[in-house]
SERO-4910 file (N, C-alpha, C, O; in steps of 0.05 Angstrom, whole numbers):
BEGIN
 pado doro    nc1    nc2    nc3   cac1   cac2   cac3    cc1    cc2    cc3    oc1    oc2    oc3
  Met    A   -608    573   -241   -589    556   -232   -560    565   -231   -547    560   -210
  Lys    A   -548    578   -252   -525    586   -251   -518    606   -231   -497    607   -218
  Ala    A   -541    624   -230   -537    647   -210   -535    634   -182   -517    642   -167
  Asn    A   -553    615   -175   -552    603   -151   -524    591   -147   -513    594   -125
  Arg    A   -514    577   -165   -487    565   -162   -463    585   -156   -445    579   -140
  Arg    A   -466    608   -169   -445    630   -168   -449    642   -138   -429    650   -126
  Asn    A   -474    644   -128   -480    654   -100   -464    637    -80   -448    645    -63
  Phe    A   -471    610    -86   -463    589    -68   -428    591    -66   -415    590    -44
  Leu    A   -417    593    -88   -390    594    -91   -379    618    -75   -359    615    -60
  Lys    A   -391    642    -78   -386    666    -65   -387    663    -37   -369    672    -22
  Arg    A   -411    649    -26   -413    648      2   -391    629     13   -380    634     34
  Thr    A   -385    605     -2   -364    592      8   -338    596     10   -322    586     26
  Ser    A   -332    615    -11   -304    627    -13   -300    646     11   -280    647     26
  Ala    A   -324    662     14   -321    682     39   -317    667     64   -301    675     81
  Gly    A   -333    644     68   -329    630     93   -299    616     96   -288    615    117
  Val    A   -290    607     75   -262    596     73   -242    616     82   -222    611     96
  Leu    A   -249    640     71   -226    664     73   -230    674    105   -211    681    119
  Gly    A   -257    675    113   -259    681    143   -246    662    161   -235    671    181
  Val    A   -246    636    155   -235    618    172   -205    621    170   -191    621    190
  Gly    A   -195    624    144   -164    627    142   -155    651    151   -131    652    156
  Ala    A   -172    676    154   -161    700    164   -157    694    195   -139    706    207
  Leu    A   -173    678    206   -168    673    237   -149    655    243   -137    657    264
  Thr    A   -145    634    224   -128    614    232   -101    616    217    -81    609    229
  Phe    A   -101    625    196    -75    628    176    -73    654    164    -72    655    139
  Pro    A    -71    677    179    -73    704    168    -50    709    149    -55    724    130
  Gly    A    -28    698    151     -7    701    131    -13    690    105     -2    701     85
  Leu    A    -30    670    102    -36    656     80    -57    673     65    -56    675     41
  Val    A    -77    684     78    -95    698     65    -84    727     56    -94    738     36
  His    A    -66    738     70    -52    762     63    -36    760     38    -36    778     21
  Ala    A    -22    736     37     -8    731     10    -27    727    -13    -22    738    -35
  Ala    A    -51    711     -9    -69    709    -29    -80    734    -40    -85    737    -64
  Ala    A    -83    754    -21    -95    781    -29    -76    797    -40    -84    812    -57
  Thr    A    -49    799    -33    -32    815    -44    -11    806    -67      4    821    -79
  Gly    A    -13    779    -69      6    767    -89     33    762    -78     51    755    -92
  Glu    A     37    767    -49     66    763    -37     67    735    -36     48    719    -37
  Lys    A     95    729    -36    104    697    -32    100    694     -4    101    713     11
  Thr    A     97    672      3     95    659     32    109    634     34    110    620     14
  Asn    A    122    627     56    132    604     63    115    583     76    124    564     88
  Val    A     88    590     73     69    572     86     69    545     71     65    524     84
  Leu    A     72    544     47     70    520     36     96    505     37    117    515     30
  Lys    A     94    481     45    116    463     47    123    454     19    116    431     11
  Ser    A    136    469      5    145    464    -25    164    443    -28    165    433    -51
  Asp    A    180    436     -9    199    412    -14    188    387     -8    202    367    -11
  Met    A    160    384      0    150    358      2    145    347    -20    130    359    -35
  Lys    A    154    322    -27    150    309    -54    129    292    -55    127    273    -39
  Leu    A    109    297    -75     87    280    -78     91    264   -102    106    272   -120
  Gly    A     78    242   -104     82    224   -129     59    201   -127     41    202   -110
  Val    A     62    182   -143     41    161   -149     53    135   -149     74    133   -163
  Ala    A     43    114   -136     51     88   -140     33     77   -163      8     79   -161
  Ser    A     44     66   -182     31     63   -206      9     39   -204     -4     35   -224
  Tyr    A      6     25   -183    -15      3   -179    -40     18   -180    -60      7   -190
  Thr    A    -41     41   -172    -65     59   -174    -77     62   -201   -101     66   -204
  Leu    A    -60     60   -220    -65     62   -248    -63     34   -265    -58     33   -289
  Arg    A    -68     13   -249    -62    -17   -259    -78    -21   -286    -69    -35   -304
  Glu    A   -100    -10   -288   -120    -17   -312   -113      0   -337   -127      0   -357
  Phe    A    -89     15   -335    -84     31   -358    -57     28   -367    -41     21   -350
  Thr    A    -48     32   -394    -23     29   -405     -4     47   -391    -12     67   -379
  Arg    A     20     42   -390     41     60   -381     38     88   -393     39    106   -376
  Glu    A     34     95   -419     32    120   -427      6    136   -416      7    160   -411
  Lys    A    -15    121   -412    -36    134   -398    -34    135   -369    -47    153   -358
  Ala    A    -20    121   -356    -15    123   -328      5    147   -325      0    161   -305
  Leu    A     24    156   -339     41    177   -340     23    202   -343     22    220   -325
  Asp    A      9    203   -363    -11    221   -368    -30    229   -346    -35    252   -341
  Met    A    -40    209   -336    -58    214   -312    -45    226   -287    -55    243   -273
  Thr    A    -21    215   -284     -2    224   -262     -1    257   -265     -5    272   -246
  Leu    A      6    264   -291     10    293   -297    -12    307   -292    -11    330   -282
  Arg    A    -37    294   -301    -62    310   -295    -69    319   -267    -83    338   -262
  Cys    A    -56    301   -249    -60    306   -220    -40    326   -208    -39    331   -184
  Gly    A    -23    337   -227     -1    355   -218     20    340   -205     31    350   -185
  Leu    A     27    319   -212     46    301   -203     67    293   -218     60    287   -241
  Lys    A     92    291   -212    117    287   -229    135    266   -219    158    264   -226
  Arg    A    123    248   -201    143    226   -192    125    200   -191    101    202   -186
  Ile    A    136    177   -197    123    154   -200    140    130   -195    163    130   -203
  Thr    A    129    108   -181    142     86   -180    125     63   -197    101     60   -193
  Phe    A    137     48   -214    122     31   -229    120      1   -218    140    -12   -211
  Lys    A     95     -8   -218     87    -35   -216     93    -48   -240     96    -36   -261
  Ser    A     94    -76   -238    105    -93   -263     86    -91   -285     94    -95   -308
  Met    A     59    -83   -280     43    -83   -303     48    -59   -323     40    -58   -346
  His    A     63    -39   -311     70    -17   -328    100    -20   -339    108     -6   -358
  Leu    A    116    -38   -328    145    -44   -337    150    -73   -326    162    -78   -305
  Pro    A    140    -94   -342    146   -123   -329    174   -127   -321    193   -115   -332
  Leu    A    178   -144   -301    202   -149   -289    223   -162   -307    247   -160   -303
  Asp    A    209   -178   -327    227   -193   -346    234   -178   -370    245   -189   -389
  Ser    A    228   -153   -370    234   -134   -392    264   -136   -399    282   -139   -383
  Gly    A    266   -133   -425    297   -133   -435    307   -103   -430    292    -86   -421
  Ala    A    332    -99   -436    346    -71   -430    331    -53   -453    325    -30   -446
  His    A    327    -60   -476    312    -40   -494    289    -28   -484    285     -3   -484
  Thr    A    271    -47   -476    245    -41   -466    246    -22   -441    232     -2   -440
  Ile    A    263    -31   -423    269    -12   -398    280     12   -407    273     33   -395
  Lys    A    297     14   -424    310     40   -432    288     57   -445    288     81   -441
  Ser    A    268     44   -460    251     60   -472    230     72   -455    218     93   -460
  Ala    A    225     56   -431    206     65   -411    218     91   -397    204    112   -393
  Val    A    246     87   -389    259    108   -380    258    134   -398    252    155   -387
  Ala    A    264    132   -420    261    154   -439    234    167   -440    232    191   -441
  Glu    A    214    150   -440    187    158   -443    182    177   -417    171    199   -419
  Cys    A    191    168   -393    185    183   -371    199    209   -373    187    230   -367
  Lys    A    225    208   -381    238    234   -384    226    252   -403    225    276   -398
  Glu    A    215    243   -426    203    257   -446    176    273   -434    171    296   -440
  Lys    A    163    258   -419    140    272   -406    143    290   -379    125    303   -369
  Gly    A    170    288   -370    177    301   -348    167    291   -321    159    306   -303
  Val    A    168    263   -320    160    249   -296    185    233   -289    197    219   -305
  Asp    A    192    238   -262    212    221   -247    205    194   -241    189    190   -224
  Phe    A    216    177   -254    212    147   -249    235    140   -227    258    134   -234
  Tyr    A    226    140   -201    247    141   -183    248    113   -169    267    109   -153
  Gly    A    230     95   -173    229     70   -161    211     48   -172    195     54   -190
  Ala    A    213     21   -164    198      4   -173    185    -14   -149    196    -19   -128
  Gly    A    162    -22   -156    149    -38   -135    118    -36   -134    105    -22   -149
  Val    A    109    -53   -116    121    -73    -96    128    -98   -113    114   -109   -130
  Ile    A    154   -104   -106    165   -128   -121    169   -150   -100    183   -145    -79
  Tyr    A    160   -170   -104    159   -196    -85    182   -212    -93    188   -216   -117
  Met    A    197   -223    -72    223   -237    -76    222   -262    -58    228   -262    -34
  Lys    A    214   -285    -73    215   -310    -60    238   -330    -64    240   -352    -54
  Ser    A    254   -318    -80    278   -337    -89    302   -318    -94    300   -293    -96
  Lys    A    325   -333    -96    348   -315   -100    347   -303   -130    356   -282   -137
  Glu    A    335   -322   -147    332   -316   -177    311   -288   -178    315   -271   -196
  Glu    A    292   -286   -159    278   -262   -161    291   -240   -150    286   -217   -160
  Val    A    308   -243   -132    325   -221   -121    342   -211   -145    344   -187   -153
  Asp    A    353   -230   -155    375   -223   -177    360   -205   -201    370   -186   -212
  Gln    A    334   -217   -206    320   -204   -228    317   -175   -217    324   -156   -231
  Ala    A    306   -171   -193    298   -145   -185    317   -124   -186    311   -102   -194
  Phe    A    342   -132   -178    366   -114   -175    374   -108   -202    378    -85   -208
  Glu    A    375   -125   -221    385   -121   -250    362   -104   -261    369    -84   -275
  Tyr    A    340   -108   -257    319    -89   -269    321    -60   -260    319    -42   -276
  Ala    A    325    -56   -232    330    -33   -223    355    -18   -232    355      7   -233
  Lys    A    375    -32   -237    400    -25   -249    396    -13   -275    405     10   -280
  Met    A    382    -28   -292    378    -21   -320    363      2   -322    368     17   -341
  Ala    A    345      8   -304    326     28   -302    339     55   -289    328     77   -290
  Glu    A    363     51   -276    376     72   -263    360     80   -239    357    104   -232
  Leu    A    350     63   -227    332     69   -202    348     75   -176    370     65   -173
  Asp    A    338     89   -159    353     92   -133    340     71   -111    350     66    -90
  Met    A    317     62   -119    303     48    -96    285     25   -110    274     29   -131
  Ile    A    283      2    -95    264    -19    -98    244    -20    -74    251    -22    -51
  Val    A    220    -19    -81    199    -23    -60    195    -54    -62    185    -64    -82
  Gly    A    201    -69    -42    200    -98    -42    191   -111    -18    187    -98      3
  Val    A    187   -136    -22    179   -156      0    195   -184     -5    186   -203    -17
  Pro    A    221   -182      6    234   -208      7    226   -225     27    217   -214     47
  Thr    A    227   -251     26    221   -268     48    244   -265     67    266   -257     60
  His    A    235   -272     93    257   -269    116    282   -284    111    303   -274    118
  Asp    A    282   -305    100    307   -321     94    321   -311     73    341   -325     67
  Leu    A    317   -291     59    333   -280     37    343   -254     45    357   -243     28
  Leu    A    339   -242     69    346   -217     76    378   -215     74    388   -194     66
  Asp    A    393   -234     81    422   -236     83    431   -232     49    449   -218     42
  Tyr    A    417   -245     35    423   -244      6    418   -221     -8    432   -212    -25
  Val    A    395   -209      1    385   -179     -8    405   -159      3    412   -140    -12
  Glu    A    415   -163     27    437   -143     36    460   -146     19    472   -125     11
  Glu    A    468   -169     11    491   -169     -6    486   -152    -31    503   -135    -39
  Lys    A    463   -157    -43    455   -143    -69    452   -112    -65    456    -98    -84
  Val    A    444   -102    -41    442    -77    -36    469    -64    -36    472    -42    -46
  Lys    A    487    -77    -25    515    -68    -24    530    -65    -51    543    -46    -58
  Ala    A    523    -89    -66    537    -92    -93    527    -74   -111    543    -68   -130
  Tyr    A    502    -62   -111    487    -47   -133    486    -22   -123    485     -2   -138
  Asp    A    486    -19    -95    482     10    -82    455     20    -89    451     43    -97
  Ile    A    436      3    -86    407      9    -92    391      6    -68    394    -16    -58
  Lys    A    376     22    -58    363     21    -32    338      2    -37    325      1    -57
  Leu    A    335    -13    -14    309    -33    -14    290    -19      9    298    -14     31
  Ala    A    265    -16      2    245     -4     20    229    -25     25    217    -33      5
  Ile    A    225    -37     46    206    -62     52    179    -50     58    177    -34     77
  His    A    156    -60     42    130    -52     46    113    -69     64    113    -93     63
  Asn    A     97    -56     81     81    -70     99     53    -73     89     41    -54     80
  His    A     40    -98     91     14   -102     80     -8   -108     98    -29   -119     91
  Gly    A     -3   -100    126    -25   -102    143    -32   -129    153    -15   -147    152
  Pro    A    -57   -132    163    -69   -157    174    -73   -176    155    -85   -170    135
  Gly    A    -63   -201    159    -64   -223    142    -39   -227    126    -35   -247    113
  Asp    A    -21   -207    127      8   -211    115     24   -226    136     29   -217    158
  Lys    A     33   -250    128     51   -264    144     79   -257    146     93   -267    164
  Ile    A     90   -239    126    115   -231    121    123   -204    137    140   -203    154
  Phe    A    109   -185    128    114   -159    137     85   -146    143     76   -129    128
  Pro    A     73   -154    165     45   -139    167     51   -108    178     33    -91    174
  Ser    A     72   -100    188     73    -75    201    101    -65    192    118    -80    182
  Ala    A    104    -39    196    130    -26    192    148    -40    214    171    -48    209
  Glu    A    139    -42    235    155    -51    260    168    -82    252    191    -88    257
  Ser    A    150    -98    241    159   -124    236    183   -124    214    200   -141    212
  Ala    A    181   -104    199    205   -100    180    229    -89    192    252    -97    186
  Tyr    A    223    -70    209    242    -51    222    263    -68    237    287    -66    234
  Val    A    249    -88    256    268   -107    273    284   -123    257    305   -133    267
  Lys    A    278   -128    232    292   -147    215    318   -132    203    340   -144    201
  Ile    A    314   -106    196    335    -92    181    349    -70    198    368    -58    188
  Lys    A    343    -65    220    353    -40    237    383    -43    239    398    -23    237
  Asp    A    394    -69    244    425    -69    245    438    -78    220    461    -88    222
  Arg    A    425    -76    198    434    -81    171    445    -54    159    444    -32    170
  Asp    A    456    -60    132    461    -39    118    444    -16    119    419    -19    120
  Arg    A    455      8    119    434     29    120    418     38     97    402     57     99
  Arg    A    422     23     72    405     23     48    383      4     51    368      1     32
  Met    A    379     -9     72    356    -27     76    339    -12     91    347     -3    112
  Gly    A    311     -6     83    297     10    101    262      3     95    254    -20     90
  Leu    A    249     21     98    220     17     98    202     34     76    209     58     70
  Cys    A    184     23     66    162     39     51    137     35     65    123     15     62
  Val    A    132     55     83    110     53    102     81     59     88     74     82     82
  Asp    A     67     38     85     38     42     75     19     48     99     13     31    115
  Ile    A     10     73    100     -4     81    121    -34     71    122    -46     72    143
  Gly    A    -44     62    100    -70     51     99    -67     25    114    -82     22    133
  His    A    -52      7    108    -47    -18    117    -39    -17    148    -49    -33    164
  Thr    A    -20      6    154    -16      8    184    -42     15    199    -46      5    221
  Gln    A    -59     29    189    -81     37    202    -99     10    207   -110      5    228
  Arg    A   -100     -4    186   -120    -29    184   -108    -49    206   -122    -67    215
  Ile    A    -85    -47    213    -70    -66    234    -71    -55    261    -59    -64    281
  Lys    A    -91    -30    260    -93    -13    287    -72     -3    298    -72      0    322
  Arg    A    -51      6    282    -26     22    290    -30     49    281    -45     54    262
  Asp    A    -16     68    293    -18     96    290      2    102    268     25     98    274
  Pro    A     -5    113    243     14    115    224     36    140    231     59    139    222
  Ser    A     28    158    245     45    180    256     66    169    276     89    178    277
  Gln    A     57    151    293     74    143    312     94    122    299    117    123    307
  Asp    A     89    105    281    104     86    269    126    101    251    149     94    249
  Val    A    114    123    237    137    139    221    154    149    238    178    146    232
  Thr    A    148    161    260    165    175    277    185    156    292    208    163    296
  Glu    A    176    130    300    190    114    315    213     98    299    233     89    311
  Phe    A    209     97    272    223     80    252    233     98    233    243     89    212
  Phe    A    232    126    238    244    145    217    268    141    205    271    143    180
  Asp    A    289    134    222    315    128    210    319    112    184    339    113    170
  Arg    A    296     95    181    297     77    159    272     79    141    265     61    126
  Val    A    259    103    144    236    108    123    244    121     98    252    144     98
  Phe    A    243    106     76    254    115     51    231    125     34    234    143     18
  Asp    A    207    112     39    186    119     19    158    116     37    156    100     56
  Ile    A    137    133     30    113    126     43     90    125     22     89    142      4
  His    A     72    106     24     49    103      8     24    114     21     17    104     42
  Leu    A     11    134      9    -11    147     18    -35    134     12    -38    127    -11
  Lys    A    -54    129     31    -81    123     26    -95    126     49    -85    126     71
  Asp    A   -122    128     46   -142    130     71   -158    104     68   -160     93     46
  Val    A   -169     93     92   -184     73     92   -208     75    109   -209     91    128
  Thr    A   -230     58    102   -257     62    113   -259     56    143   -276     65    158
  Ala    A   -240     40    150   -241     28    180   -214     18    187   -200      8    170
  Ala    A   -207     20    214   -184      7    226   -189    -21    231   -188    -29    254
  Glu    A   -193    -35    212   -201    -62    213   -189    -78    189   -182    -67    169
  His    A   -189   -104    194   -178   -121    170   -193   -116    145   -181   -115    124
  Asp    A   -220   -112    145   -235   -106    122   -239    -76    118   -260    -69    107
  Gly    A   -221    -59    125   -220    -33    118   -212    -28     88   -192    -40     79
  Lys    A   -225    -13     73   -224     -9     45   -210     16     39   -213     36     54
  Thr    A   -195     17     16   -184     42      6   -208     64      2   -231     56     -4
  Cys    A   -202     87      6   -226    108      1   -208    135     -4   -184    138      2
  Ile    A   -225    154    -16   -212    182    -22   -201    192      4   -215    192     24
  Ile    A   -176    202      3   -164    211     27   -182    237     38   -189    255     23
  Gly    A   -187    235     62   -201    253     76   -229    245     82   -242    259     97
  Arg    A   -239    220     71   -265    208     75   -260    186     94   -280    174    103
  Gly    A   -237    180    100   -234    153    117   -228    163    144   -235    185    153
  Val    A   -212    142    159   -208    146    187   -179    154    194   -174    156    218
  Ile    A   -161    159    176   -135    169    182   -136    197    186   -148    212    170
  Asp    A   -123    206    207   -119    233    213    -97    246    198    -74    246    207
  Phe    A   -105    257    174    -84    266    153    -70    292    165    -45    295    164
  Pro    A    -88    312    176    -74    336    185    -49    324    205    -26    330    202
  Ala    A    -57    306    224    -34    300    243    -14    288    232      9    294    241
  Phe    A    -17    268    210      2    251    195     21    271    180     45    268    179
  Leu    A      7    291    168     27    307    146     44    325    166     68    327    162
  Lys    A     31    339    189     45    353    207     68    337    216     90    349    215
  Thr    A     67    310    226     88    296    235    108    294    215    130    304    220
  Val    A    103    283    189    126    282    169    137    309    164    161    310    159
  Ser    A    123    330    164    135    355    162    155    364    183    176    375    177
  Lys    A    148    359    206    164    364    230    190    345    229    211    354    237
  Leu    A    187    320    220    208    303    217    226    313    194    248    302    191
  Asp    A    219    330    179    234    337    155    239    311    136    261    303    129
  Tyr    A    220    302    131    220    277    111    228    285     85    217    304     74
  Lys    A    248    271     74    260    275     46    249    260     26    250    268      3
  Gly    A    236    236     32    227    219     12    202    229     -3    196    253     -3
  Thr    A    189    210    -16    165    216    -30    140    208    -15    141    188     -1
  Leu    A    121    222    -16     94    216     -9     77    207    -33     64    223    -46
  Ala    A     77    181    -38     65    168    -62     36    158    -56     30    141    -40
  Leu    A     17    172    -72    -11    162    -71    -15    134    -81     -8    129   -104
  Glu    A    -27    115    -67    -34     92    -78    -62     85    -70    -68     74    -49
  Tyr    A    -78     93    -89   -108     96    -89   -116     69   -104   -112     64   -128
  Glu    A   -127     54    -88   -133     26    -97   -162     22   -105   -170      1   -117
  Ala    A   -180     43   -100   -207     40   -105   -211     47   -134   -192     56   -147
  Glu    A   -235     41   -144   -244     49   -173   -220     45   -192   -209     64   -202
  Gly    A   -212     22   -194   -188     18   -214   -194     22   -240   -174     25   -254
  Asp    A   -218     23   -252   -223     30   -277   -228     61   -280   -227     71   -302
  Asp    A   -234     72   -261   -237    102   -263   -224    117   -239   -239    129   -224
  Pro    A   -197    116   -235   -187    125   -208   -183    158   -207   -180    170   -185
  Leu    A   -183    170   -231   -173    197   -232   -190    219   -216   -179    237   -205
  Pro    A   -217    216   -214   -230    237   -198   -223    230   -168   -219    249   -153
  Gly    A   -221    206   -158   -211    201   -130   -184    208   -124   -176    215   -102
  Met    A   -168    205   -145   -137    214   -144   -135    243   -138   -123    254   -120
  Met    A   -150    257   -159   -153    288   -157   -161    298   -131   -149    316   -120
  Glu    A   -182    287   -122   -192    294    -96   -175    290    -73   -173    308    -57
  Ser    A   -160    266    -71   -142    260    -52   -120    277    -53   -114    287    -32
  Ile    A   -105    283    -73    -86    300    -77    -89    327    -71    -71    340    -60
  Gly    A   -112    337    -79   -121    365    -70   -122    371    -41   -113    392    -30
  Tyr    A   -136    347    -29   -136    348      1   -111    349     16   -108    364     36
  Val    A    -92    330      6    -66    331     19    -49    361     11    -35    373     28
  Lys    A    -53    369    -13    -40    394    -17    -52    417      1    -36    434     12
  Gly    A    -77    418      4    -90    435     22    -79    435     49    -72    457     59
  Ile    A    -76    413     61    -64    410     88    -39    421     86    -33    438    103
  Leu    A    -20    413     67      8    419     68     11    449     65     31    460     74
  Ala    A     -8    464     53     -9    494     48    -14    508     79     -8    531     82
  Thr    A    -25    492     98    -30    503    124     -5    499    143     -4    509    166
  Leu    A     14    483    134     33    477    157     55    498    159     72    496    176
***
């Protein structure tokens, strides 16, 4: 059995190298000689939206993020409650720094009242965050803009696809903020974008001047009932999408939000991130 497995791996490796030699000769040459190559898009930032790890403590969520080879995270409220006091927030920030994870944003945070807007911005200020991934109601956008200016913290509005009456698409948010302060932008969830039958590559391109964050997920169908699945096993054209964000010279984070298998997400996370990194290595 072990011999057969070794032979299989040898044949598979040879096949991959053969294809690589035809398609990406520079990559194969670098692998063989140990030379450095600029094929890998090394400045593409990858991270995790912590809703992926919703069934785990903050400490375990950070450790699992690191096991995926990732060092950037946005916290959902189960990992750092919105009503946390200054001491709790500072402790969470210190824990991230100690583990070497960049806690760069919070969300998704829903804002249905001025009090919830106030709470979100105070929370982000205490955590020294650059960005809130949020969903304010339409009538609060003027108030949110005041807070963005006062706190100098960006707001990235998250789309939630079919059934969402506030911001179903990136476009529905873009038209509301395109003439507002430049710190008001988008967190484009490409899974929900696909579920509403829009092209993620086209939306990111069209609204790129306000794209602050991107949630990566694949889905089983471009339909209302499409479900999150391992990246590469669904209907999103990831090679095309990653080529698009690379060409656009996207400076934000590609944050994995893997919603499947909430109690055991790590295998799916690792396969998803491995697939993404493999594509990025060919760009």
